[in-house]
C-alpha positions in Angstrom: 2.8 -44.4 -14.0 3.5 -41.0 -12.7 0.9 -38.2 -12.4 1.9 -34.4 -12.3 -0.4 -31.8 -11.6 0.7 -28.7 -13.8 -0.7 -25.5 -11.9 -0.8 -22.3 -13.8 -1.8 -18.7 -12.5 -1.6 -15.3 -12.8 -0.1 -13.3 -10.1 -0.9 -9.4 -10.1 0.0 -6.5 -7.8 -3.4 -4.1 -7.8 -3.4 -0.4 -7.0 -6.9 0.9 -8.3 -10.0 -0.9 -7.5 -10.9 -1.2 -11.4 -7.9 -3.5 -11.8 -9.8 -6.0 -9.8 -12.7 -8.3 -11.2 -12.7 -12.0 -11.5 -9.9 -12.9 -9.5 -10.3 -16.6 -7.5 -8.5 -15.5 -4.6 -7.3 -12.2 -3.2 -4.1 -12.2 -1.2 -3.9 -9.4 1.4 -0.2 -9.3 2.3 1.7 -8.5 5.2 2.7 -4.8 6.0 4.8 -3.1 8.5 2.3 -0.2 8.4 -1.4 -1.9 9.0 -3.2 1.3 9.7 -2.1 3.5 6.8 -2.4 0.8 4.1 -6.0 0.3 5.3 -6.3 3.6 5.0 -5.1 3.7 1.5 -7.3 0.8 0.5 -10.3 2.9 1.8 -9.4 6.3 -0.1 -8.9 4.1 -3.4 -12.0 2.1 -3.3 -10.3 -1.2 -3.0 -11.7 -2.3 0.1 -15.4 -1.8 -1.1 -14.3 -4.0 -4.4 -12.8 -6.4 -2.1 -16.0 -6.4 0.1 -17.9 -6.7 -3.2 -15.9 -9.8 -4.4 -16.0 -11.5 -1.4 -19.8 -11.4 -1.0 -19.7 -13.3 -4.6 -17.4 -15.9 -3.1 -14.1 -14.7 -4.1 -11.7 -16.3 -1.2 -9.8 -13.6 0.6 -6.7 -14.3 2.7 -4.9 -12.2 4.7 -1.0 -12.9 5.7 0.0 -11.3 9.0 -0.9 -7.8 8.9 -3.4 -8.1 6.0 -5.0 -10.7 8.2 -5.4 -7.7 10.5 -6.6 -5.6 7.6 -9.3 -8.0 6.7 -10.7 -8.0 10.3 -13.7 -6.4 11.3 -12.3 -5.4 15.0 
């Protein structure tokens, strides 16, 4: 007997904090310009929404520069 696992997911790229809400995981991708991208997340209140969702239990995963963005220091 063969078992198959079918995983379905929706991947979306957000540019406004209002586009976030009920995600299972948030992935912050790598960046060539980490400082400017972090400023952009702050200016658009996306960082505030990510923090709110993380406190609610949403997984936040950073890749390369994205890992630096989610750091505290």
